[in-house]
Structure formats: C-alpha cells, structure tokens
mmJSON file of the N, C-alpha and C atoms, coordinates in Angstrom:
{"data_MODEL":{"atom_site":{
"group_PDB":["ATOM","ATOM","ATOM","ATOM","ATOM","ATOM","ATOM","ATOM","ATOM","ATOM","ATOM","ATOM","ATOM","ATOM","ATOM","ATOM","ATOM","ATOM","ATOM","ATOM","ATOM","ATOM","ATOM","ATOM","ATOM","ATOM","ATOM","ATOM","ATOM","ATOM","ATOM","ATOM","ATOM","ATOM","ATOM","ATOM","ATOM","ATOM","ATOM","ATOM","ATOM","ATOM","ATOM","ATOM","ATOM","ATOM","ATOM","ATOM","ATOM","ATOM","ATOM","ATOM","ATOM","ATOM","ATOM","ATOM","ATOM","ATOM","ATOM","ATOM","ATOM","ATOM","ATOM","ATOM","ATOM","ATOM","ATOM","ATOM","ATOM","ATOM","ATOM","ATOM","ATOM","ATOM","ATOM","ATOM","ATOM","ATOM","ATOM","ATOM","ATOM","ATOM","ATOM","ATOM","ATOM","ATOM","ATOM","ATOM","ATOM","ATOM","ATOM","ATOM","ATOM","ATOM","ATOM","ATOM","ATOM","ATOM","ATOM","ATOM","ATOM","ATOM","ATOM","ATOM","ATOM","ATOM","ATOM","ATOM","ATOM","ATOM","ATOM","ATOM","ATOM","ATOM","ATOM","ATOM","ATOM","ATOM","ATOM","ATOM","ATOM","ATOM","ATOM","ATOM","ATOM","ATOM","ATOM","ATOM","ATOM","ATOM","ATOM","ATOM","ATOM","ATOM","ATOM","ATOM","ATOM","ATOM","ATOM","ATOM","ATOM","ATOM","ATOM","ATOM","ATOM","ATOM","ATOM","ATOM","ATOM","ATOM","ATOM","ATOM","ATOM","ATOM","ATOM","ATOM","ATOM","ATOM","ATOM","ATOM","ATOM","ATOM","ATOM","ATOM","ATOM","ATOM","ATOM","ATOM","ATOM","ATOM","ATOM","ATOM","ATOM","ATOM","ATOM","ATOM","ATOM","ATOM","ATOM","ATOM","ATOM","ATOM","ATOM","ATOM","ATOM","ATOM","ATOM","ATOM","ATOM","ATOM","ATOM","ATOM","ATOM","ATOM","ATOM","ATOM","ATOM","ATOM","ATOM","ATOM","ATOM","ATOM","ATOM","ATOM","ATOM","ATOM","ATOM","ATOM","ATOM","ATOM","ATOM","ATOM","ATOM","ATOM","ATOM","ATOM","ATOM","ATOM","ATOM","ATOM","ATOM","ATOM","ATOM","ATOM","ATOM","ATOM","ATOM","ATOM","ATOM","ATOM","ATOM","ATOM","ATOM","ATOM"],
"id":[1,2,3,4,5,6,7,8,9,10,11,12,13,14,15,16,17,18,19,20,21,22,23,24,25,26,27,28,29,30,31,32,33,34,35,36,37,38,39,40,41,42,43,44,45,46,47,48,49,50,51,52,53,54,55,56,57,58,59,60,61,62,63,64,65,66,67,68,69,70,71,72,73,74,75,76,77,78,79,80,81,82,83,84,85,86,87,88,89,90,91,92,93,94,95,96,97,98,99,100,101,102,103,104,105,106,107,108,109,110,111,112,113,114,115,116,117,118,119,120,121,122,123,124,125,126,127,128,129,130,131,132,133,134,135,136,137,138,139,140,141,142,143,144,145,146,147,148,149,150,151,152,153,154,155,156,157,158,159,160,161,162,163,164,165,166,167,168,169,170,171,172,173,174,175,176,177,178,179,180,181,182,183,184,185,186,187,188,189,190,191,192,193,194,195,196,197,198,199,200,201,202,203,204,205,206,207,208,209,210,211,212,213,214,215,216,217,218,219,220,221,222,223,224,225,226,227,228,229,230,231,232,233,234],
"type_symbol":["N","C","C","N","C","C","N","C","C","N","C","C","N","C","C","N","C","C","N","C","C","N","C","C","N","C","C","N","C","C","N","C","C","N","C","C","N","C","C","N","C","C","N","C","C","N","C","C","N","C","C","N","C","C","N","C","C","N","C","C","N","C","C","N","C","C","N","C","C","N","C","C","N","C","C","N","C","C","N","C","C","N","C","C","N","C","C","N","C","C","N","C","C","N","C","C","N","C","C","N","C","C","N","C","C","N","C","C","N","C","C","N","C","C","N","C","C","N","C","C","N","C","C","N","C","C","N","C","C","N","C","C","N","C","C","N","C","C","N","C","C","N","C","C","N","C","C","N","C","C","N","C","C","N","C","C","N","C","C","N","C","C","N","C","C","N","C","C","N","C","C","N","C","C","N","C","C","N","C","C","N","C","C","N","C","C","N","C","C","N","C","C","N","C","C","N","C","C","N","C","C","N","C","C","N","C","C","N","C","C","N","C","C","N","C","C","N","C","C","N","C","C","N","C","C","N","C","C","N","C","C","N","C","C"],
"label_atom_id":["N","CA","C","N","CA","C","N","CA","C","N","CA","C","N","CA","C","N","CA","C","N","CA","C","N","CA","C","N","CA","C","N","CA","C","N","CA","C","N","CA","C","N","CA","C","N","CA","C","N","CA","C","N","CA","C","N","CA","C","N","CA","C","N","CA","C","N","CA","C","N","CA","C","N","CA","C","N","CA","C","N","CA","C","N","CA","C","N","CA","C","N","CA","C","N","CA","C","N","CA","C","N","CA","C","N","CA","C","N","CA","C","N","CA","C","N","CA","C","N","CA","C","N","CA","C","N","CA","C","N","CA","C","N","CA","C","N","CA","C","N","CA","C","N","CA","C","N","CA","C","N","CA","C","N","CA","C","N","CA","C","N","CA","C","N","CA","C","N","CA","C","N","CA","C","N","CA","C","N","CA","C","N","CA","C","N","CA","C","N","CA","C","N","CA","C","N","CA","C","N","CA","C","N","CA","C","N","CA","C","N","CA","C","N","CA","C","N","CA","C","N","CA","C","N","CA","C","N","CA","C","N","CA","C","N","CA","C","N","CA","C","N","CA","C","N","CA","C","N","CA","C","N","CA","C","N","CA","C","N","CA","C","N","CA","C","N","CA","C","N","CA","C"],
"label_alt_id":[null,null,null,null,null,null,null,null,null,null,null,null,null,null,null,null,null,null,null,null,null,null,null,null,null,null,null,null,null,null,null,null,null,null,null,null,null,null,null,null,null,null,null,null,null,null,null,null,null,null,null,null,null,null,null,null,null,null,null,null,null,null,null,null,null,null,null,null,null,null,null,null,null,null,null,null,null,null,null,null,null,null,null,null,null,null,null,null,null,null,null,null,null,null,null,null,null,null,null,null,null,null,null,null,null,null,null,null,null,null,null,null,null,null,null,null,null,null,null,null,null,null,null,null,null,null,null,null,null,null,null,null,null,null,null,null,null,null,null,null,null,null,null,null,null,null,null,null,null,null,null,null,null,null,null,null,null,null,null,null,null,null,null,null,null,null,null,null,null,null,null,null,null,null,null,null,null,null,null,null,null,null,null,null,null,null,null,null,null,null,null,null,null,null,null,null,null,null,null,null,null,null,null,null,null,null,null,null,null,null,null,null,null,null,null,null,null,null,null,null,null,null,null,null,null,null,null,null,null,null,null,null,null,null],
"label_comp_id":["MET","MET","MET","ASN","ASN","ASN","ILE","ILE","ILE","THR","THR","THR","PRO","PRO","PRO","VAL","VAL","VAL","GLY","GLY","GLY","PRO","PRO","PRO","GLN","GLN","GLN","PRO","PRO","PRO","SER","SER","SER","ARG","ARG","ARG","LEU","LEU","LEU","THR","THR","THR","CYS","CYS","CYS","PRO","PRO","PRO","SER","SER","SER","CYS","CYS","CYS","HIS","HIS","HIS","ALA","ALA","ALA","SER","SER","SER","ILE","ILE","ILE","VAL","VAL","VAL","THR","THR","THR","ARG","ARG","ARG","ILE","ILE","ILE","GLU","GLU","GLU","THR","THR","THR","LYS","LYS","LYS","ALA","ALA","ALA","THR","THR","THR","THR","THR","THR","LYS","LYS","LYS","THR","THR","THR","HIS","HIS","HIS","VAL","VAL","VAL","ILE","ILE","ILE","ALA","ALA","ALA","LEU","LEU","LEU","VAL","VAL","VAL","LEU","LEU","LEU","CYS","CYS","CYS","LEU","LEU","LEU","PHE","PHE","PHE","LEU","LEU","LEU","CYS","CYS","CYS","TRP","TRP","TRP","PRO","PRO","PRO","CYS","CYS","CYS","ILE","ILE","ILE","CYS","CYS","CYS","ILE","ILE","ILE","PRO","PRO","PRO","TYR","TYR","TYR","CYS","CYS","CYS","VAL","VAL","VAL","ASP","ASP","ASP","SER","SER","SER","CYS","CYS","CYS","LYS","LYS","LYS","ASN","ASN","ASN","SER","SER","SER","ASP","ASP","ASP","HIS","HIS","HIS","TYR","TYR","TYR","CYS","CYS","CYS","PRO","PRO","PRO","ASN","ASN","ASN","CYS","CYS","CYS","ASN","ASN","ASN","ALA","ALA","ALA","TYR","TYR","TYR","LEU","LEU","LEU","GLY","GLY","GLY","THR","THR","THR","TYR","TYR","TYR","GLN","GLN","GLN","ARG","ARG","ARG"],
"label_asym_id":["A","A","A","A","A","A","A","A","A","A","A","A","A","A","A","A","A","A","A","A","A","A","A","A","A","A","A","A","A","A","A","A","A","A","A","A","A","A","A","A","A","A","A","A","A","A","A","A","A","A","A","A","A","A","A","A","A","A","A","A","A","A","A","A","A","A","A","A","A","A","A","A","A","A","A","A","A","A","A","A","A","A","A","A","A","A","A","A","A","A","A","A","A","A","A","A","A","A","A","A","A","A","A","A","A","A","A","A","A","A","A","A","A","A","A","A","A","A","A","A","A","A","A","A","A","A","A","A","A","A","A","A","A","A","A","A","A","A","A","A","A","A","A","A","A","A","A","A","A","A","A","A","A","A","A","A","A","A","A","A","A","A","A","A","A","A","A","A","A","A","A","A","A","A","A","A","A","A","A","A","A","A","A","A","A","A","A","A","A","A","A","A","A","A","A","A","A","A","A","A","A","A","A","A","A","A","A","A","A","A","A","A","A","A","A","A","A","A","A","A","A","A","A","A","A","A","A","A","A","A","A","A","A","A"],
"label_entity_id":["1","1","1","1","1","1","1","1","1","1","1","1","1","1","1","1","1","1","1","1","1","1","1","1","1","1","1","1","1","1","1","1","1","1","1","1","1","1","1","1","1","1","1","1","1","1","1","1","1","1","1","1","1","1","1","1","1","1","1","1","1","1","1","1","1","1","1","1","1","1","1","1","1","1","1","1","1","1","1","1","1","1","1","1","1","1","1","1","1","1","1","1","1","1","1","1","1","1","1","1","1","1","1","1","1","1","1","1","1","1","1","1","1","1","1","1","1","1","1","1","1","1","1","1","1","1","1","1","1","1","1","1","1","1","1","1","1","1","1","1","1","1","1","1","1","1","1","1","1","1","1","1","1","1","1","1","1","1","1","1","1","1","1","1","1","1","1","1","1","1","1","1","1","1","1","1","1","1","1","1","1","1","1","1","1","1","1","1","1","1","1","1","1","1","1","1","1","1","1","1","1","1","1","1","1","1","1","1","1","1","1","1","1","1","1","1","1","1","1","1","1","1","1","1","1","1","1","1","1","1","1","1","1","1"],
"label_seq_id":[1,1,1,2,2,2,3,3,3,4,4,4,5,5,5,6,6,6,7,7,7,8,8,8,9,9,9,10,10,10,11,11,11,12,12,12,13,13,13,14,14,14,15,15,15,16,16,16,17,17,17,18,18,18,19,19,19,20,20,20,21,21,21,22,22,22,23,23,23,24,24,24,25,25,25,26,26,26,27,27,27,28,28,28,29,29,29,30,30,30,31,31,31,32,32,32,33,33,33,34,34,34,35,35,35,36,36,36,37,37,37,38,38,38,39,39,39,40,40,40,41,41,41,42,42,42,43,43,43,44,44,44,45,45,45,46,46,46,47,47,47,48,48,48,49,49,49,50,50,50,51,51,51,52,52,52,53,53,53,54,54,54,55,55,55,56,56,56,57,57,57,58,58,58,59,59,59,60,60,60,61,61,61,62,62,62,63,63,63,64,64,64,65,65,65,66,66,66,67,67,67,68,68,68,69,69,69,70,70,70,71,71,71,72,72,72,73,73,73,74,74,74,75,75,75,76,76,76,77,77,77,78,78,78],
"pdbx_PDB_ins_code":[null,null,null,null,null,null,null,null,null,null,null,null,null,null,null,null,null,null,null,null,null,null,null,null,null,null,null,null,null,null,null,null,null,null,null,null,null,null,null,null,null,null,null,null,null,null,null,null,null,null,null,null,null,null,null,null,null,null,null,null,null,null,null,null,null,null,null,null,null,null,null,null,null,null,null,null,null,null,null,null,null,null,null,null,null,null,null,null,null,null,null,null,null,null,null,null,null,null,null,null,null,null,null,null,null,null,null,null,null,null,null,null,null,null,null,null,null,null,null,null,null,null,null,null,null,null,null,null,null,null,null,null,null,null,null,null,null,null,null,null,null,null,null,null,null,null,null,null,null,null,null,null,null,null,null,null,null,null,null,null,null,null,null,null,null,null,null,null,null,null,null,null,null,null,null,null,null,null,null,null,null,null,null,null,null,null,null,null,null,null,null,null,null,null,null,null,null,null,null,null,null,null,null,null,null,null,null,null,null,null,null,null,null,null,null,null,null,null,null,null,null,null,null,null,null,null,null,null,null,null,null,null,null,null],
"Cartn_x":[77.411,76.027,76.224,75.689,76.138,74.562,74.544,73.16,73.429,72.374,71.999,71.029,71.833,71.028,69.642,68.815,67.649,66.517,65.628,64.386,62.908,62.256,61.174,60.467,60.292,59.573,60.638,59.17,59.992,60.893,62.376,63.08,63.687,63.927,64.033,65.91,65.636,67.4,67.496,68.713,69.479,68.624,68.869,68.764,70.006,70.663,72.376,72.728,71.722,71.245,70.873,69.77,68.871,69.825,69.89,70.398,69.309,67.82,66.891,66.902,66.067,65.754,64.598,64.001,62.758,63.176,61.617,60.97,60.703,61.528,61.7,60.003,60.302,58.694,59.398,58.11,58.322,57.535,58.457,57.814,57.749,57.017,57.727,57.178,58.516,58.035,58.531,57.364,57.761,59.145,59.18,61.239,59.936,61.346,61.561,60.887,61.483,60.608,59.008,58.689,57.35,56.708,57.14,57.09,56.381,57.762,58.944,56.779,56.62,55.992,54.072,53.828,52.537,52.525,54.487,53.886,53.276,54.287,54.179,52.57,52.139,50.514,49.653,50.289,49.494,49.26,50.815,50.585,50.246,50.296,50.154,49.239,47.915,47.335,46.119,45.554,44.176,44.648,44.46,44.664,44.614,43.169,43.027,44.349,45.223,45.52,46.927,47.11,47.799,48.743,47.25,47.133,47.911,47.542,48.451,49.6,51.062,52.364,51.99,50.705,51.057,50.552,49.68,48.95,50.024,50.111,51.222,52.554,52.853,54.192,55.311,55.094,56.235,56.73,56.424,56.285,57.381,57.337,57.875,59.05,60.143,60.932,61.002,61.431,61.363,61.797,62.126,62.471,61.845,63.606,62.975,63.31,62.771,62.71,63.207,63.481,63.667,61.709,60.934,59.732,60.23,60.954,61.719,62.078,63.431,64.13,63.564,63.158,62.985,63.779,65.161,66.418,65.987,66.551,67.086,67.557,67.242,67.903,69.186,68.0,68.499,66.56,67.238,66.187,66.819,65.723,65.653,65.003,65.159,65.104,64.845,63.352,63.083,63.744],
"Cartn_y":[308.923,308.805,310.227,310.75,312.34,312.797,313.884,314.82,315.847,315.119,316.255,317.635,318.749,319.511,319.653,320.541,320.052,321.18,321.772,323.078,322.35,323.636,323.734,322.711,322.067,321.847,320.232,319.171,317.964,318.918,317.487,317.87,316.958,317.009,315.381,315.366,314.121,314.534,312.838,312.123,310.704,310.535,309.223,308.87,308.202,309.273,308.697,306.926,305.835,305.09,303.819,303.783,303.027,303.822,304.866,305.221,305.132,305.576,305.866,307.233,308.032,309.159,309.226,310.362,309.966,311.212,312.193,313.462,312.82,313.462,313.459,313.26,312.689,312.547,313.515,313.717,315.012,314.71,315.291,315.255,316.479,317.134,318.884,318.001,318.163,318.307,319.417,319.905,320.708,321.145,322.423,322.093,323.209,323.556,324.332,325.341,326.364,327.647,327.715,326.589,326.498,326.771,325.441,325.898,327.644,327.953,329.444,329.907,330.488,331.088,330.471,329.587,329.452,330.027,329.9,330.259,331.594,332.335,333.384,334.237,333.576,333.562,333.101,332.748,332.909,333.764,333.972,335.426,336.225,336.88,338.478,338.165,336.734,337.435,336.185,335.256,335.167,332.907,332.082,330.775,330.334,330.511,329.626,329.906,331.026,331.05,330.355,329.501,328.435,327.765,326.896,326.019,326.313,328.409,327.317,327.767,328.205,326.518,325.449,324.61,323.646,322.833,324.102,323.758,324.421,325.813,326.135,324.966,324.682,324.036,325.086,326.001,326.717,327.403,327.253,327.415,325.517,324.85,323.618,322.94,322.978,321.644,320.786,320.359,319.409,319.134,317.733,315.816,315.315,315.054,314.855,313.245,312.986,310.441,310.502,309.218,308.532,307.541,307.861,307.379,305.573,305.898,303.648,303.184,303.959,302.741,303.715,304.633,305.255,305.944,306.514,305.92,307.833,308.494,309.857,310.423,311.879,312.995,313.588,314.916,315.976,316.711,317.398,318.763,320.093,320.761,322.214,322.809,323.348,323.852,325.177,325.547,326.722,327.964],
"Cartn_z":[-7.718,-8.598,-8.924,-10.734,-11.258,-11.455,-10.554,-10.427,-12.291,-12.819,-13.91,-13.807,-14.041,-14.172,-14.569,-13.288,-14.123,-14.106,-14.393,-13.549,-13.267,-13.339,-13.125,-13.078,-13.855,-14.863,-15.139,-16.534,-16.521,-17.784,-17.951,-18.814,-20.289,-20.826,-21.405,-21.761,-21.396,-21.346,-21.4,-21.936,-21.536,-20.607,-19.468,-18.017,-17.909,-17.04,-17.172,-16.519,-15.301,-14.998,-16.634,-16.352,-18.11,-19.245,-19.923,-20.902,-21.903,-21.392,-22.592,-22.624,-23.507,-24.048,-23.323,-22.025,-21.933,-21.46,-20.708,-20.065,-18.704,-17.489,-16.46,-15.939,-14.938,-14.361,-12.294,-12.404,-11.222,-9.586,-8.905,-7.492,-6.65,-6.471,-5.481,-3.873,-3.815,-1.292,-1.378,-0.313,0.306,1.575,1.473,2.161,3.055,4.154,5.475,4.892,3.783,3.662,2.705,2.721,2.296,3.897,4.956,6.556,6.504,6.681,6.773,6.313,4.949,4.628,4.723,4.743,5.893,7.292,8.016,9.493,9.336,7.994,8.258,7.357,6.928,6.947,7.994,8.887,9.368,10.147,10.693,11.948,11.536,10.063,9.706,8.662,8.674,8.187,8.513,7.836,8.759,8.81,9.357,9.528,8.246,7.205,6.944,5.445,5.117,4.362,4.082,5.02,5.493,4.584,3.579,3.1,1.136,1.408,0.0,-0.798,0.194,0.151,-0.125,0.353,0.217,-1.267,-1.483,-2.744,-3.575,-3.457,-5.318,-5.533,-6.573,-6.568,-6.662,-6.797,-6.841,-5.895,-4.897,-2.977,-2.764,-3.612,-2.871,-4.42,-3.861,-4.855,-5.876,-7.478,-8.019,-7.724,-7.359,-7.136,-8.754,-9.117,-11.277,-10.558,-11.331,-11.721,-12.851,-13.132,-14.855,-14.467,-15.631,-15.737,-15.579,-16.206,-16.794,-16.336,-15.257,-14.426,-12.726,-12.34,-11.261,-10.343,-11.219,-11.167,-10.301,-9.039,-8.663,-9.634,-10.68,-11.653,-10.929,-10.555,-9.034,-9.263,-8.685,-7.275,-8.155,-8.56,-8.529,-7.787,-6.378,-5.677,-5.378,-5.239,-4.957,-3.898],
"occupancy":[1.0,1.0,1.0,1.0,1.0,1.0,1.0,1.0,1.0,1.0,1.0,1.0,1.0,1.0,1.0,1.0,1.0,1.0,1.0,1.0,1.0,1.0,1.0,1.0,1.0,1.0,1.0,1.0,1.0,1.0,1.0,1.0,1.0,1.0,1.0,1.0,1.0,1.0,1.0,1.0,1.0,1.0,1.0,1.0,1.0,1.0,1.0,1.0,1.0,1.0,1.0,1.0,1.0,1.0,1.0,1.0,1.0,1.0,1.0,1.0,1.0,1.0,1.0,1.0,1.0,1.0,1.0,1.0,1.0,1.0,1.0,1.0,1.0,1.0,1.0,1.0,1.0,1.0,1.0,1.0,1.0,1.0,1.0,1.0,1.0,1.0,1.0,1.0,1.0,1.0,1.0,1.0,1.0,1.0,1.0,1.0,1.0,1.0,1.0,1.0,1.0,1.0,1.0,1.0,1.0,1.0,1.0,1.0,1.0,1.0,1.0,1.0,1.0,1.0,1.0,1.0,1.0,1.0,1.0,1.0,1.0,1.0,1.0,1.0,1.0,1.0,1.0,1.0,1.0,1.0,1.0,1.0,1.0,1.0,1.0,1.0,1.0,1.0,1.0,1.0,1.0,1.0,1.0,1.0,1.0,1.0,1.0,1.0,1.0,1.0,1.0,1.0,1.0,1.0,1.0,1.0,1.0,1.0,1.0,1.0,1.0,1.0,1.0,1.0,1.0,1.0,1.0,1.0,1.0,1.0,1.0,1.0,1.0,1.0,1.0,1.0,1.0,1.0,1.0,1.0,1.0,1.0,1.0,1.0,1.0,1.0,1.0,1.0,1.0,1.0,1.0,1.0,1.0,1.0,1.0,1.0,1.0,1.0,1.0,1.0,1.0,1.0,1.0,1.0,1.0,1.0,1.0,1.0,1.0,1.0,1.0,1.0,1.0,1.0,1.0,1.0,1.0,1.0,1.0,1.0,1.0,1.0,1.0,1.0,1.0,1.0,1.0,1.0,1.0,1.0,1.0,1.0,1.0,1.0],
"B_iso_or_equiv":[0.0,0.0,0.0,0.0,0.0,0.0,0.0,0.0,0.0,0.0,0.0,0.0,0.0,0.0,0.0,0.0,0.0,0.0,0.0,0.0,0.0,0.0,0.0,0.0,0.0,0.0,0.0,0.0,0.0,0.0,0.0,0.0,0.0,0.0,0.0,0.0,0.0,0.0,0.0,0.0,0.0,0.0,0.0,0.0,0.0,0.0,0.0,0.0,0.0,0.0,0.0,0.0,0.0,0.0,0.0,0.0,0.0,0.0,0.0,0.0,0.0,0.0,0.0,0.0,0.0,0.0,0.0,0.0,0.0,0.0,0.0,0.0,0.0,0.0,0.0,0.0,0.0,0.0,0.0,0.0,0.0,0.0,0.0,0.0,0.0,0.0,0.0,0.0,0.0,0.0,0.0,0.0,0.0,0.0,0.0,0.0,0.0,0.0,0.0,0.0,0.0,0.0,0.0,0.0,0.0,0.0,0.0,0.0,0.0,0.0,0.0,0.0,0.0,0.0,0.0,0.0,0.0,0.0,0.0,0.0,0.0,0.0,0.0,0.0,0.0,0.0,0.0,0.0,0.0,0.0,0.0,0.0,0.0,0.0,0.0,0.0,0.0,0.0,0.0,0.0,0.0,0.0,0.0,0.0,0.0,0.0,0.0,0.0,0.0,0.0,0.0,0.0,0.0,0.0,0.0,0.0,0.0,0.0,0.0,0.0,0.0,0.0,0.0,0.0,0.0,0.0,0.0,0.0,0.0,0.0,0.0,0.0,0.0,0.0,0.0,0.0,0.0,0.0,0.0,0.0,0.0,0.0,0.0,0.0,0.0,0.0,0.0,0.0,0.0,0.0,0.0,0.0,0.0,0.0,0.0,0.0,0.0,0.0,0.0,0.0,0.0,0.0,0.0,0.0,0.0,0.0,0.0,0.0,0.0,0.0,0.0,0.0,0.0,0.0,0.0,0.0,0.0,0.0,0.0,0.0,0.0,0.0,0.0,0.0,0.0,0.0,0.0,0.0,0.0,0.0,0.0,0.0,0.0,0.0],
"pdbx_formal_charge":[null,null,null,null,null,null,null,null,null,null,null,null,null,null,null,null,null,null,null,null,null,null,null,null,null,null,null,null,null,null,null,null,null,null,null,null,null,null,null,null,null,null,null,null,null,null,null,null,null,null,null,null,null,null,null,null,null,null,null,null,null,null,null,null,null,null,null,null,null,null,null,null,null,null,null,null,null,null,null,null,null,null,null,null,null,null,null,null,null,null,null,null,null,null,null,null,null,null,null,null,null,null,null,null,null,null,null,null,null,null,null,null,null,null,null,null,null,null,null,null,null,null,null,null,null,null,null,null,null,null,null,null,null,null,null,null,null,null,null,null,null,null,null,null,null,null,null,null,null,null,null,null,null,null,null,null,null,null,null,null,null,null,null,null,null,null,null,null,null,null,null,null,null,null,null,null,null,null,null,null,null,null,null,null,null,null,null,null,null,null,null,null,null,null,null,null,null,null,null,null,null,null,null,null,null,null,null,null,null,null,null,null,null,null,null,null,null,null,null,null,null,null,null,null,null,null,null,null,null,null,null,null,null,null],
"auth_seq_id":[1,1,1,2,2,2,3,3,3,4,4,4,5,5,5,6,6,6,7,7,7,8,8,8,9,9,9,10,10,10,11,11,11,12,12,12,13,13,13,14,14,14,15,15,15,16,16,16,17,17,17,18,18,18,19,19,19,20,20,20,21,21,21,22,22,22,23,23,23,24,24,24,25,25,25,26,26,26,27,27,27,28,28,28,29,29,29,30,30,30,31,31,31,32,32,32,33,33,33,34,34,34,35,35,35,36,36,36,37,37,37,38,38,38,39,39,39,40,40,40,41,41,41,42,42,42,43,43,43,44,44,44,45,45,45,46,46,46,47,47,47,48,48,48,49,49,49,50,50,50,51,51,51,52,52,52,53,53,53,54,54,54,55,55,55,56,56,56,57,57,57,58,58,58,59,59,59,60,60,60,61,61,61,62,62,62,63,63,63,64,64,64,65,65,65,66,66,66,67,67,67,68,68,68,69,69,69,70,70,70,71,71,71,72,72,72,73,73,73,74,74,74,75,75,75,76,76,76,77,77,77,78,78,78],
"auth_comp_id":["MET","MET","MET","ASN","ASN","ASN","ILE","ILE","ILE","THR","THR","THR","PRO","PRO","PRO","VAL","VAL","VAL","GLY","GLY","GLY","PRO","PRO","PRO","GLN","GLN","GLN","PRO","PRO","PRO","SER","SER","SER","ARG","ARG","ARG","LEU","LEU","LEU","THR","THR","THR","CYS","CYS","CYS","PRO","PRO","PRO","SER","SER","SER","CYS","CYS","CYS","HIS","HIS","HIS","ALA","ALA","ALA","SER","SER","SER","ILE","ILE","ILE","VAL","VAL","VAL","THR","THR","THR","ARG","ARG","ARG","ILE","ILE","ILE","GLU","GLU","GLU","THR","THR","THR","LYS","LYS","LYS","ALA","ALA","ALA","THR","THR","THR","THR","THR","THR","LYS","LYS","LYS","THR","THR","THR","HIS","HIS","HIS","VAL","VAL","VAL","ILE","ILE","ILE","ALA","ALA","ALA","LEU","LEU","LEU","VAL","VAL","VAL","LEU","LEU","LEU","CYS","CYS","CYS","LEU","LEU","LEU","PHE","PHE","PHE","LEU","LEU","LEU","CYS","CYS","CYS","TRP","TRP","TRP","PRO","PRO","PRO","CYS","CYS","CYS","ILE","ILE","ILE","CYS","CYS","CYS","ILE","ILE","ILE","PRO","PRO","PRO","TYR","TYR","TYR","CYS","CYS","CYS","VAL","VAL","VAL","ASP","ASP","ASP","SER","SER","SER","CYS","CYS","CYS","LYS","LYS","LYS","ASN","ASN","ASN","SER","SER","SER","ASP","ASP","ASP","HIS","HIS","HIS","TYR","TYR","TYR","CYS","CYS","CYS","PRO","PRO","PRO","ASN","ASN","ASN","CYS","CYS","CYS","ASN","ASN","ASN","ALA","ALA","ALA","TYR","TYR","TYR","LEU","LEU","LEU","GLY","GLY","GLY","THR","THR","THR","TYR","TYR","TYR","GLN","GLN","GLN","ARG","ARG","ARG"],
"auth_asym_id":["A","A","A","A","A","A","A","A","A","A","A","A","A","A","A","A","A","A","A","A","A","A","A","A","A","A","A","A","A","A","A","A","A","A","A","A","A","A","A","A","A","A","A","A","A","A","A","A","A","A","A","A","A","A","A","A","A","A","A","A","A","A","A","A","A","A","A","A","A","A","A","A","A","A","A","A","A","A","A","A","A","A","A","A","A","A","A","A","A","A","A","A","A","A","A","A","A","A","A","A","A","A","A","A","A","A","A","A","A","A","A","A","A","A","A","A","A","A","A","A","A","A","A","A","A","A","A","A","A","A","A","A","A","A","A","A","A","A","A","A","A","A","A","A","A","A","A","A","A","A","A","A","A","A","A","A","A","A","A","A","A","A","A","A","A","A","A","A","A","A","A","A","A","A","A","A","A","A","A","A","A","A","A","A","A","A","A","A","A","A","A","A","A","A","A","A","A","A","A","A","A","A","A","A","A","A","A","A","A","A","A","A","A","A","A","A","A","A","A","A","A","A","A","A","A","A","A","A","A","A","A","A","A","A"],
"auth_atom_id":["N","CA","C","N","CA","C","N","CA","C","N","CA","C","N","CA","C","N","CA","C","N","CA","C","N","CA","C","N","CA","C","N","CA","C","N","CA","C","N","CA","C","N","CA","C","N","CA","C","N","CA","C","N","CA","C","N","CA","C","N","CA","C","N","CA","C","N","CA","C","N","CA","C","N","CA","C","N","CA","C","N","CA","C","N","CA","C","N","CA","C","N","CA","C","N","CA","C","N","CA","C","N","CA","C","N","CA","C","N","CA","C","N","CA","C","N","CA","C","N","CA","C","N","CA","C","N","CA","C","N","CA","C","N","CA","C","N","CA","C","N","CA","C","N","CA","C","N","CA","C","N","CA","C","N","CA","C","N","CA","C","N","CA","C","N","CA","C","N","CA","C","N","CA","C","N","CA","C","N","CA","C","N","CA","C","N","CA","C","N","CA","C","N","CA","C","N","CA","C","N","CA","C","N","CA","C","N","CA","C","N","CA","C","N","CA","C","N","CA","C","N","CA","C","N","CA","C","N","CA","C","N","CA","C","N","CA","C","N","CA","C","N","CA","C","N","CA","C","N","CA","C","N","CA","C","N","CA","C","N","CA","C","N","CA","C","N","CA","C","N","CA","C"],
"pdbx_PDB_model_num":[1,1,1,1,1,1,1,1,1,1,1,1,1,1,1,1,1,1,1,1,1,1,1,1,1,1,1,1,1,1,1,1,1,1,1,1,1,1,1,1,1,1,1,1,1,1,1,1,1,1,1,1,1,1,1,1,1,1,1,1,1,1,1,1,1,1,1,1,1,1,1,1,1,1,1,1,1,1,1,1,1,1,1,1,1,1,1,1,1,1,1,1,1,1,1,1,1,1,1,1,1,1,1,1,1,1,1,1,1,1,1,1,1,1,1,1,1,1,1,1,1,1,1,1,1,1,1,1,1,1,1,1,1,1,1,1,1,1,1,1,1,1,1,1,1,1,1,1,1,1,1,1,1,1,1,1,1,1,1,1,1,1,1,1,1,1,1,1,1,1,1,1,1,1,1,1,1,1,1,1,1,1,1,1,1,1,1,1,1,1,1,1,1,1,1,1,1,1,1,1,1,1,1,1,1,1,1,1,1,1,1,1,1,1,1,1,1,1,1,1,1,1,1,1,1,1,1,1,1,1,1,1,1,1]
}}}
C-alpha cells in the first residue's frame, strides 16, 4: 500500500484505491503525546485542565480516509 503525504486539514487528492478525485475525511486520535500533555497539566496545574488536550485537535494526530471507499490514505502526526 502506498501512503500519501497529508497535512492536518482535509486534503484534495486522487484516491489510490478507487481513483476518485476526493477531499479526504479526517479522524483525529489521541496519542501518547496527548496523554503526556494531560498528565503534565494534571500534575502542575489543576485536574480540570486535563481535558484540554483531548478537546483540541492540534494535540491529536489526523488520520485521512477516502470518503468514497473508506481506504486509509495516511496520517499527519503532531
């Protein structure tokens, strides 16, 4: 499988699986880095702040998928 270079926002490209011209569908996912940021906020600030990294997309990776065939196209890692 050929992984396509993608950015943090939906990307316009041709899907390598179904060959359609698409704008990618994004799913954001928390990573180890997201959990570490939440832990640091909990330890040094106050515990209600731990939800911030889970609510902000800039603290999570962006997985790109084709909206037509649901093929995985790549991940933008933060």
